[in-house]
C-alpha positions in Angstrom: 126.0 -87.3 19.7 125.2 -90.9 18.9 128.1 -93.4 19.3 128.4 -96.7 17.6 131.1 -98.7 19.3 132.4 -102.0 18.0 134.5 -104.6 19.9 135.7 -106.8 17.0 136.3 -110.5 17.2 137.4 -113.1 14.7 133.8 -114.4 14.2 131.4 -112.3 16.2 131.6 -108.7 17.4 129.9 -106.7 20.1 128.3 -103.4 19.2 126.7 -100.8 21.4 124.7 -97.9 20.1 125.0 -95.3 22.9 123.4 -91.9 23.3 125.2 -90.2 26.2 122.8 -87.3 26.3 119.8 -89.6 26.9 121.9 -92.2 28.6 120.4 -94.9 26.4 122.2 -97.9 25.0 121.5 -100.8 22.7 123.9 -103.7 23.1 124.1 -106.5 20.6 126.4 -109.3 19.5 126.4 -110.0 15.8 128.1 -112.4 13.5 130.8 -110.4 11.6 129.2 -110.9 8.1 125.9 -109.7 9.4 127.5 -106.6 11.0 129.4 -105.9 7.8 126.1 -106.0 5.8 124.4 -103.8 8.5 127.2 -101.2 8.2 127.0 -101.2 4.4 123.2 -100.5 4.6 124.1 -97.2 6.4 121.1 -97.5 8.6 118.9 -94.4 9.1 120.1 -92.2 12.0 123.6 -93.6 11.9 125.0 -91.5 9.1 126.3 -88.9 11.4 127.2 -91.0 14.4 130.7 -91.3 15.8 132.0 -94.8 15.0 134.7 -96.2 17.4 136.3 -99.6 16.9 138.6 -101.2 19.4 142.0 -101.5 17.7 144.5 -104.3 18.1 147.7 -103.2 19.8 151.1 -105.0 20.0 152.6 -105.6 23.4 155.5 -107.7 22.0 153.9 -111.1 22.6 153.2 -113.7 19.9 149.7 -113.8 18.7 147.6 -116.4 16.9 145.5 -116.5 13.8 142.4 -115.2 15.7 144.2 -111.8 16.2 145.0 -111.6 12.5 141.5 -112.5 11.5 140.2 -109.8 13.8 142.5 -107.3 12.1 141.0 -108.1 8.8 137.5 -107.6 10.1 138.5 -104.3 11.6 139.6 -103.1 8.2 136.4 -104.4 6.6 134.3 -102.6 9.2 136.1 -99.3 8.7 135.6 -99.4 4.9 131.9 -100.2 5.3 131.2 -97.2 7.5 129.6 -94.1 6.1 132.7 -92.0 6.7 135.7 -94.4 6.9 138.2 -91.6 7.5 136.3 -90.5 10.6 136.3 -93.9 12.3 138.1 -93.8 15.6 140.4 -96.7 16.2 141.1 -96.9 19.9 143.3 -99.4 21.7 142.1 -101.2 24.8 144.7 -99.5 26.9 143.0 -96.2 26.5 139.8 -97.7 27.8 141.5 -99.3 30.8 143.2 -96.0 31.7 140.1 -94.0 31.4 137.7 -96.2 33.3 140.0 -97.8 35.8 143.1 -95.5 35.9 145.3 -98.5 35.5 146.9 -100.3 32.6 146.7 -103.5 34.6 142.9 -103.4 34.8 141.1 -106.7 33.8 137.7 -107.1 32.2 136.2 -107.6 35.7 137.5 -104.2 36.8 136.1 -102.5 33.7 132.7 -104.2 34.2 132.8 -102.9 37.8 133.4 -99.4 36.6 130.4 -99.7 34.2 128.2 -101.0 37.0 129.2 -98.0 39.1 128.3 -95.7 36.3 125.0 -97.2 35.1 123.7 -99.1 38.1 122.8 -102.8 38.5 122.0 -105.1 35.6 118.6 -105.9 36.9 116.3 -108.8 35.9 114.1 -109.6 33.0 111.1 -108.3 34.9 113.0 -105.2 36.1 115.9 -104.6 33.7 118.6 -102.0 34.5 120.4 -100.1 31.8 123.0 -102.8 31.6 120.5 -105.6 31.1 121.5 -107.6 28.1 125.1 -106.3 28.0 127.3 -109.4 27.8 130.5 -110.6 26.4 131.8 -108.4 23.5 129.0 -105.9 24.1 130.6 -105.1 27.5 133.9 -104.1 25.8 132.0 -102.1 23.2 130.1 -100.2 25.9 133.4 -99.5 27.7 134.7 -98.1 24.4 131.6 -96.0 23.8 131.8 -94.5 27.3 135.5 -93.7 26.8 134.6 -91.9 23.5 131.6 -90.1 25.1 133.8 -88.8 27.9 136.2 -87.4 25.5 139.1 -89.6 26.7 139.9 -91.0 23.3 
C-alpha cells in the first residue's frame, strides 16, 4: 500500500510518499500551485495509493487568514486527487494521539517518535531514512505513519 500524505499550508505543503512494506519514503515540500498541478497529472503509480491530508480542526480559538487559505487549498487538493471521495482527511489530534499517546504533544515530541521509529537523520554522506525530512514534510510523514498503522 502506497500512501501519499499531505500537510497543507497556505503557500507551501509538505508531502511524503511512503511505502510501509518497503519502509521507503520520499519527502518533499512543494509550492501549492505546483502540488495541485502534480496531483491533476495523476502520476503513474499513484492512481491506487491512499491519499491522506491533514485536516484543519477547530478548538474554539480565533484563527487568521492563513488558516482559511489552507482550508481552500485542502479542498482544491482533494478535488485534484484521482479518487476525491476516497481521500482521508485526518485531524492533527489523531496523529498526536497515535504517535505520542497525548493530545498535548508538540512537534518536537512527534519528531522524537519518528526518530525512534526510523532511526537517526544521518548526514549527506551517510543519509538515514529521515534525511531530507524537514518542516511540513515532518508533519506529512507523521500523518503517513498514522495511516499506515491503521490508526486513522
